[in-house]
Backbone as CSV, one residue per row, in Angstrom:
resi,resn,N_x,N_y,N_z,CA_x,CA_y,CA_z,C_x,C_y,C_z
1,MET,113.654,39.407,233.248,113.511,38.220,232.421,114.264,38.380,231.096
2,ALA,114.191,39.596,230.467,114.850,39.845,229.187,116.360,39.788,229.345
3,VAL,116.883,40.265,230.474,118.326,40.230,230.721,118.792,38.789,230.809
4,PHE,118.032,37.947,231.469,118.382,36.531,231.605,118.438,35.841,230.239
5,ALA,117.480,36.164,229.365,117.449,35.575,228.019,118.668,36.013,227.214
6,CYS,119.089,37.273,227.364,120.271,37.771,226.645,121.536,37.083,227.124
7,LEU,121.648,36.863,228.422,122.832,36.211,228.980,122.949,34.766,228.512
8,ILE,121.835,34.114,228.337,121.854,32.729,227.872,122.142,32.657,226.375
9,ALA,121.586,33.552,225.581,121.735,33.508,224.132,123.112,33.977,223.675
10,PHE,123.738,34.896,224.400,125.018,35.474,223.958,126.139,34.440,223.826
11,PRO,126.365,33.555,224.793,127.456,32.586,224.618,127.240,31.656,223.430
12,PHE,126.001,31.305,223.140,125.733,30.421,222.010,125.988,31.136,220.684
13,ALA,125.643,32.427,220.608,125.885,33.198,219.393,127.384,33.347,219.143
14,ALA,128.173,33.542,220.171,129.620,33.680,220.025,130.228,32.369,219.528
15,GLN,129.743,31.238,220.000,130.266,29.953,219.550,129.861,29.658,218.112
16,ALA,128.690,30.096,217.684,128.236,29.848,216.319,129.127,30.569,215.322
17,ASP,129.618,31.771,215.654,130.510,32.508,214.749,131.846,31.790,214.570
18,LYS,132.329,31.135,215.588,133.619,30.444,215.517,133.550,29.196,214.649
19,LYS,132.382,28.608,214.508,132.240,27.363,213.767,132.097,27.558,212.264
20,LYS,131.898,28.814,211.798,131.732,29.054,210.368,133.047,28.779,209.650
21,PRO,132.995,28.058,208.528,134.238,27.793,207.787,134.760,29.070,207.115
22,ALA,136.052,29.136,206.974,136.668,30.277,206.307,136.340,30.243,204.813
23,SER,136.231,31.403,204.194,135.935,31.490,202.772,137.115,30.951,201.971
24,LYS,136.839,30.110,200.994,137.894,29.514,200.182,137.878,30.098,198.777
25,GLU,137.642,31.397,198.658,137.613,32.057,197.361,139.037,32.206,196.837
26,LYS,139.220,31.833,195.591,140.545,31.934,194.978,140.886,33.388,194.692
27,PRO,142.151,33.759,194.772,142.542,35.130,194.430,142.378,35.373,192.920
28,TYR,142.137,36.613,192.547,141.942,36.951,191.137,142.293,38.419,190.889
29,GLY,142.583,38.725,189.635,142.703,40.095,189.173,141.407,40.430,188.453
30,LEU,141.109,41.704,188.298,139.854,42.096,187.671,140.121,43.085,186.545
31,ILE,139.592,42.763,185.379,139.613,43.709,184.257,138.217,44.312,184.190
32,PHE,138.134,45.623,184.384,136.862,46.343,184.346,136.968,47.391,183.251
33,GLY,136.038,47.365,182.317,136.138,48.296,181.199,134.824,48.921,180.813
34,THR,134.949,49.987,180.024,133.797,50.660,179.450,134.035,50.814,177.954
35,ALA,133.053,50.409,177.152,133.141,50.528,175.696,132.489,51.840,175.277
36,TYR,133.224,52.613,174.452,132.740,53.904,173.982,132.580,53.884,172.472
37,GLY,131.534,54.548,171.980,131.299,54.677,170.547,132.068,55.852,169.974
38,PRO,131.876,56.144,168.677,132.606,57.232,168.024,132.250,58.615,168.577
39,ASP,131.100,58.738,169.227,130.714,60.023,169.816,131.150,60.128,171.278
40,ASP,132.016,59.205,171.724,132.556,59.163,173.095,131.482,58.976,174.161
41,ARG,130.419,58.301,173.795,129.386,57.929,174.759,129.466,56.424,174.978
42,PRO,129.113,55.946,176.190,129.123,54.501,176.431,128.216,53.779,175.443
43,LEU,128.654,52.602,174.996,127.952,51.865,173.943,127.469,50.521,174.474
44,TYR,126.184,50.272,174.310,125.539,49.030,174.760,125.679,47.929,173.713
45,GLY,125.835,46.689,174.159,125.805,45.538,173.268,127.085,45.279,172.509
46,VAL,128.205,45.788,172.976,129.484,45.541,172.311,129.949,44.126,172.650
47,ARG,130.342,43.365,171.621,130.885,42.019,171.827,132.368,42.163,172.177
48,VAL,132.699,41.835,173.402,134.060,42.002,173.910,134.704,40.625,174.071
49,THR,135.935,40.485,173.567,136.713,39.254,173.782,138.005,39.630,174.486
50,ILE,138.388,38.786,175.434,139.618,38.991,176.193,140.436,37.713,176.090
51,HIS,141.704,37.857,175.700,142.573,36.684,175.676,143.998,37.085,176.022
52,PRO,144.750,36.135,176.594,146.144,36.422,176.914,146.906,36.761,175.643
53,GLU,147.775,37.760,175.718,148.536,38.178,174.553,149.423,37.025,174.081
54,GLY,149.459,36.825,172.766,150.243,35.744,172.186,149.422,34.500,171.889
55,LYS,148.180,34.451,172.360,147.301,33.319,172.060,146.206,33.800,171.128
56,LYS,145.819,32.946,170.201,144.855,33.359,169.176,143.401,33.236,169.616
57,SER,143.052,32.135,170.247,141.642,31.934,170.583,141.270,32.749,171.824
58,PRO,140.071,33.352,171.822,139.660,34.153,172.978,139.408,33.277,174.196
59,LYS,139.795,33.762,175.316,139.605,33.040,176.563,138.234,33.356,177.163
60,TRP,137.799,34.632,177.029,136.503,35.058,177.570,135.768,35.907,176.533
61,GLN,134.449,35.742,176.479,133.609,36.544,175.598,132.516,37.179,176.436
62,LEU,132.353,38.492,176.287,131.404,39.256,177.098,130.573,40.174,176.208
63,ILE,129.516,40.743,176.774,128.702,41.762,176.119,128.614,42.944,177.084
64,SER,128.840,44.160,176.577,128.749,45.338,177.447,127.296,45.592,177.840
65,ASP,127.111,46.115,179.048,125.761,46.365,179.548,125.250,47.741,179.084
66,HIS,124.136,48.193,179.636,123.511,49.448,179.202,124.355,50.678,179.507
67,ARG,125.320,50.545,180.410,126.239,51.649,180.684,127.538,51.486,179.910
68,GLY,127.596,50.467,179.026,128.791,50.207,178.233,129.869,49.470,179.016
69,GLU,129.537,48.965,180.197,130.544,48.367,181.073,130.615,46.853,180.935
70,PHE,131.798,46.320,181.197,132.023,44.877,181.243,133.094,44.606,182.290
71,ALA,133.108,43.388,182.831,134.100,43.020,183.840,134.401,41.534,183.725
72,GLN,135.652,41.175,183.982,136.059,39.773,183.913,137.139,39.506,184.952
73,ARG,136.964,38.429,185.712,138.003,37.972,186.634,139.042,37.195,185.839
74,VAL,140.314,37.426,186.160,141.413,36.731,185.489,142.379,36.211,186.557
75,PRO,143.230,35.243,186.218,144.207,34.751,187.202,145.134,35.886,187.659
76,PRO,145.584,35.869,188.921,146.405,36.956,189.434,147.861,36.923,188.974
77,ALA,148.264,35.914,188.244,149.644,35.828,187.764,149.923,36.968,186.784
78,ALA,151.179,37.387,186.715,151.556,38.479,185.817,151.309,38.069,184.368
79,ALA,150.496,38.854,183.653,150.173,38.549,182.254,149.639,39.795,181.559
80,ASP,149.820,39.830,180.248,149.255,40.881,179.405,148.038,40.317,178.691
81,TYR,146.989,41.120,178.590,145.750,40.695,177.937,145.397,41.666,176.823
82,LEU,144.861,41.110,175.750,144.382,41.900,174.619,142.861,41.890,174.666
83,ILE,142.268,43.068,174.665,140.813,43.217,174.727,140.354,43.793,173.392
84,THR,139.447,43.099,172.723,138.915,43.587,171.453,137.401,43.726,171.564
85,GLY,136.861,44.678,170.830,135.424,44.899,170.841,134.904,45.143,169.441
86,GLU,133.698,44.660,169.167,133.029,44.852,167.876,131.564,45.192,168.126
87,ALA,131.035,46.100,167.302,129.625,46.472,167.436,129.127,47.071,166.139
88,GLU,127.811,47.060,165.966,127.163,47.774,164.876,126.588,49.047,165.482
89,TYR,126.759,50.144,164.778,126.366,51.442,165.305,125.532,52.179,164.268
90,ALA,124.388,52.664,164.682,123.532,53.474,163.813,123.478,54.878,164.411
91,PRO,124.070,55.872,163.730,124.084,57.221,164.294,122.668,57.803,164.393
92,ALA,122.502,58.688,165.344,121.199,59.329,165.540,121.004,60.432,164.510
93,GLY,119.805,60.519,163.994,119.462,61.561,163.025,119.043,62.846,163.733
94,PRO,118.610,63.846,162.974,118.196,65.127,163.581,116.985,64.979,164.504
95,ASP,116.161,63.943,164.250,114.993,63.723,165.102,115.313,62.853,166.316
96,GLY,116.572,62.418,166.457,116.987,61.611,167.601,116.836,60.117,167.414
97,LYS,116.226,59.696,166.310,116.037,58.267,166.041,117.257,57.728,165.302
98,PRO,117.593,56.454,165.527,118.746,55.882,164.822,118.483,55.765,163.322
99,GLN,119.486,56.105,162.537,119.393,56.001,161.078,119.937,54.633,160.671
100,LEU,119.041,53.670,160.532,119.445,52.294,160.250,120.099,52.144,158.883
101,SER,119.814,53.049,157.963,120.419,52.964,156.631,121.903,53.357,156.657
102,LYS,122.336,53.986,157.736,123.733,54.422,157.841,124.501,53.627,158.903
103,LYS,124.136,52.367,159.078,124.821,51.522,160.068,126.307,51.413,159.751
104,LYS,127.093,51.394,160.810,128.538,51.256,160.668,129.017,50.114,161.534
105,ARG,130.076,49.465,161.085,130.699,48.398,161.863,131.884,49.010,162.600
106,LEU,131.866,48.930,163.915,132.911,49.522,164.730,133.803,48.458,165.349
107,LYS,135.089,48.789,165.489,136.043,47.885,166.126,136.985,48.698,167.004
108,GLY,137.492,48.054,168.025,138.462,48.694,168.900,139.257,47.649,169.649
109,GLU,140.411,48.087,170.163,141.237,47.151,170.911,142.046,47.909,171.956
110,ALA,142.337,47.215,173.049,143.128,47.790,174.134,143.951,46.674,174.764
111,LYS,145.038,47.054,175.414,145.885,46.093,176.117,145.914,46.458,177.589
112,VAL,146.043,45.435,178.418,146.105,45.650,179.860,147.074,44.644,180.473
113,HIS,147.761,45.066,181.526,148.696,44.183,182.241,148.135,43.943,183.640
114,ILE,148.041,42.675,184.013,147.559,42.295,185.342,148.713,41.632,186.085
115,GLU,148.909,42.058,187.314,149.930,41.435,188.160,149.435,41.477,189.597
116,GLY,149.005,40.332,190.095,148.489,40.243,191.455,146.993,40.489,191.512
117,GLU,146.516,40.669,192.740,145.086,40.886,192.964,144.784,42.377,192.818
118,VAL,144.653,42.820,191.579,144.400,44.231,191.294,143.194,44.379,190.381
119,ARG,142.661,45.587,190.340,141.597,45.930,189.394,142.193,46.921,188.407
120,GLU,142.109,46.585,187.127,142.591,47.475,186.072,141.385,47.994,185.293
121,ASP,141.246,49.309,185.220,140.156,49.940,184.483,140.632,50.253,183.060
122,VAL,139.797,49.925,182.076,140.163,50.073,180.674,139.049,50.811,179.944
123,GLY,139.452,51.717,179.057,138.494,52.366,178.158,138.679,51.766,176.778
124,LEU,137.643,51.184,176.227,137.695,50.548,174.908,136.956,51.461,173.921
125,HIS,137.715,52.200,173.114,137.140,53.157,172.170,136.988,52.509,170.795
126,LEU,135.755,52.424,170.309,135.481,51.788,169.024,135.384,52.837,167.922
127,THR,136.016,52.542,166.789,135.984,53.427,165.627,135.714,52.586,164.377
128,GLU,135.537,53.264,163.257,135.262,52.550,161.993,136.494,51.820,161.502
């Protein structure tokens, strides 16, 4: 009885796969980066802006996650992008707690070239 049920169900399952529409996802390049603080550790909460080189207004604005990482899809056409990051940083004291009285404003910038459907990894190092 189980063999008969399999023989009947198999042709219908094969036809159902053929009827699924093809994915219409547009091609893209990917900028994947990690923001690092002055102690070369990943930095959380960095305000990252990405814009095509030669244009003033930012095209994308992101925030780095708890691992200091950020990612943005960009058009696959050949282009150069300027990535800037800003953050406030409070260094750790001898007891391991952040010293809020010694907050510093950090900035950093990096450039990346995208051409085609590629992933470009970037390290964004922030300094005073």
